[in-house]
N, C-alpha and C positions, 0 to 999 in steps of 0.2 A: 614693792610699789614705790611711787615717787609722788608724794603728795604736796610737798613744799619745795619751792626753789628759790633762787635768788636771781633778780634782775635789777642791776643798779647801773648798767652802762648808759652814758649820754645818747640822746637821739642821735646826734650828729655822728657820733662812733659807730652806732649801729648802722646808719644810712651807709657810712663809708666800708664797713666790714662786710655787710651783705649786698651792697650795690642797689640799695632801695631807696624810694623817696617816702619821707614821713608824711609829706603834704599837710602840715600843720598840726598833726596829731599830737594830743597832750597826753605823755606818758608819766605816771607816778613811778619813780624809781622803789623797788621794794626789796627789803631783806627776806620777805617771808610771803612770796605770792601763795595763795591758798584758793580752795574750791570756791567759785562763785564770783571771784575777782577778774576784772579785765586786765589783760596782759598783751603785750606786742608779739605777733606771729607774722609769718609771710606765708600766704597760701598760694596754691598752684593756680587759683583763678586770677590772681593779680600778683605775680611773681616779682614784679618791679616795685611793688608798694608796700610799705608797713601798714598792718592792719590791727586792730584792736578786738579781741574775742574772748569770751568768758572761758574761763579754766573750768572744766567740768563739761562733760560731753551729753548732749542729747540728740539722738538719731532724729531724723525728719518726719519719721512715722510713729514717734511715741505720742501717747495720749495726753501726757503732761510733762512739764520740765524736769530734767534729770541732772545730775552733776557727777557724771562717771569720770574719774580724774586719770584713770590709766587703762590701756588696752594690751591685754597679753599677746605677744608675737605668736605664742604657740596655740592660742585659743583655748580649747578644752584639752588639750593634750599638755604632757608634761606637769601633771597635777603635783608630782613629788618635787618639782623644781630642781630636777637633776642639772647640775651645772654643765654636765657633759651631753646634754640633750643635742642632738642634731637632726630630728626629725621634722615633720611637716610643721609649716606656718599655718595653724589653725585659725589665725585671724581672718584668713580669706574666706572662710566659710562661716564664721561667727555672724549670726543674724544682725547683731548690733553694730558691726563693724565693716561687713564684707563689701558693703557700698563704698564707703569712705576710703578703705585701703586701695581701692581702684581709681577713685576720681576726686577725692577730697583730701588731699596730704598737705601737711603744713610744716613748716620750721618752727619750733618754739624757742625763743631766743632767751638765753640764760647765762649767768656768770657762774653759778655753782648749784647744787641742791642740796637739801637737808634730809638726812635719813637716820634712822636708828635701828638698833637690834630687833629681830623677830619678837623677842621677848622684852618688853620695856618700851620699844618704839620712840615715839618723842618725848619720853621721860629721860632718855639717855641720847640726845641727838648728836649727830656730827654734820660738820660743813665738809661737804665732799666738792673737790674741784680738779680740774686738769692741771698737771704741773706746768712749770716755765711759763707762767702768765698767760696761758691759751684761753683767754676770754675777750668777748662773749663766744659761745659756742650754740650749737641747735640741737636740741631734742628732736627726734623723729616723732611727728605728731600728726594726727588725723582731725578733720573737723566736719561739721555738718550745719545745716541751716533748718531751724524748727520755727514754725509760725504758730502762734497762739491764735487759736479759731475765736476766742471770746473778744480779743482785744485787737488782733491783726498785728501785734508785735512780732517782728523778725528777730529771732534769737540764734546768734552764731556762736558756737562753742568749739572747744577742742579738748582732746586727751592726749596724754604722753604715751608712747608705746613702750612697754617694758619687756624684758627678757630675762634668762637665767642670771644668776649672780657672776660677777667676775671676782678676780682674787682681792680686789679692794673691799667691794660689798660684803664678801665673805669675811673678810678681817673685822668688820665692824659687826659681825652677826646678823646680816640681813640676807634674805633669800632671792631678791630680785635685783636687776638693775634697769635704770632708764636707758634707752638707746639713744646715745650721742653719736651723731653722724661726723664722718671724716669731712673736712671743708670741700674735698674734691668730690664727694658725693651728694652734696646739696643740690646741686642743678638736676641731677637724676631723680631725687626725691620729689621734686616740684614739676618734673617733666609729665604732663597729662598724658603724653603719648607713649611712655616708657611700658615696655612689656612687663607683666605684673611678676615675672621670675626674676626681672632684673630689680624690681623694687624689694621683693623679699628677701633678695640675696644680701640686702643691707641690714637685715633685722638680726644683728649679732651684738653682743656687748663689747664695749671699748675694752682694750687690754687694761686691767688693773695696774700695770707697771707705769701707765702714762698718768694716773691719778694719785690724789692723796687726800687725806682727811683728817680733821682734828675735832675734839669734842667742844661743843658750845652750849650756853645755858639752855635749861628746860623751858626757859621763859618763851621760847619760841614756839612751844606747844600750842599756845593760844594765837589764832589768827589776827586777834585784836592788837597784839604787840607786832611793831613792824620798824622798830628802831634798828640802825645799822650797827649799833653797839652789841645787839645779839650775836652778831658774827664774830666777837671777839673769843679767841681761844681761852678755854680754861684748863687744859690739859696737854700732854705731848700728842704728837702726830701719831697717825698710824705707821707711816714710814718716815725714817729719819729724813731731814732736809736741813739746809743751811738755815732758813727762816721760814716764817709762815707767809709764803709767797702771796697768797689772795689776802689775808688780813692785811699785811704790810702795804700792798698797792692801794687797798682801800683807804687805809689810814693817811697814806699821803694826799689822797684826792679828798680829804676831809672828813673822813669816818670819826676821827676823834676830835673833832670840833664840836662846838655847841650845836644845839639842834637848829638854831637860826641860820648860822653859818653853813650847817650840812646842807639845808635847803638851797641856800644861794649856790653852792658849789655843784649840787647835782641838778640845777636847773640848766636848760639852755638859754 
């Protein structure tokens, strides 16, 4: 699963990278995006605009608000989480997700994600990122719109689609991977007219060779903790590299500064 992720890129850089307009949206940079929090996404409904939706999916037909953070690409198939699974993409028939995978897809903007081993989970967390400074990137996401009948409140929310583990998540002992889209596939994911078979062809794990991870403090286990210092390495990387690319670049942007200076540096 992917229950926590990092989003610290400035709004102007997100606009440039994804070719969207923020239209004055206020975005709080976060080292620990958790269920129930608003986060920036790009939906197929408004593909040229940045939107703020709640992390934690509620389908339109639900009787009450839900916070489903992940959607399995295999649906009810591959219950053993076989890394060599090449079967049906059961998400297309799963009642909770079958409408959204067809008509309500989104790009979930992130710089990294937080994952731990299947046993231990976020008591032994790792910060997982793409190598060579490739950030921000986009998770494949789905969204929906739910209306609270008692208040009339419109609640828009999203989930991150997951698939079998790649070599990197296997290394840290986890059984799943969030689906990270290649940049050239992002337009297809947002294309409302795309064939379903073309959409589901994108539901595969990114090669673990393109990624790396390093252990961080278990303090990130609490959603209340959101300091950028939580991303500081406390041990060796899974795959050896010259330096800690993600942490080093964030540090240059002010991650090692005092909290007041951090806020100034991460504000537009």
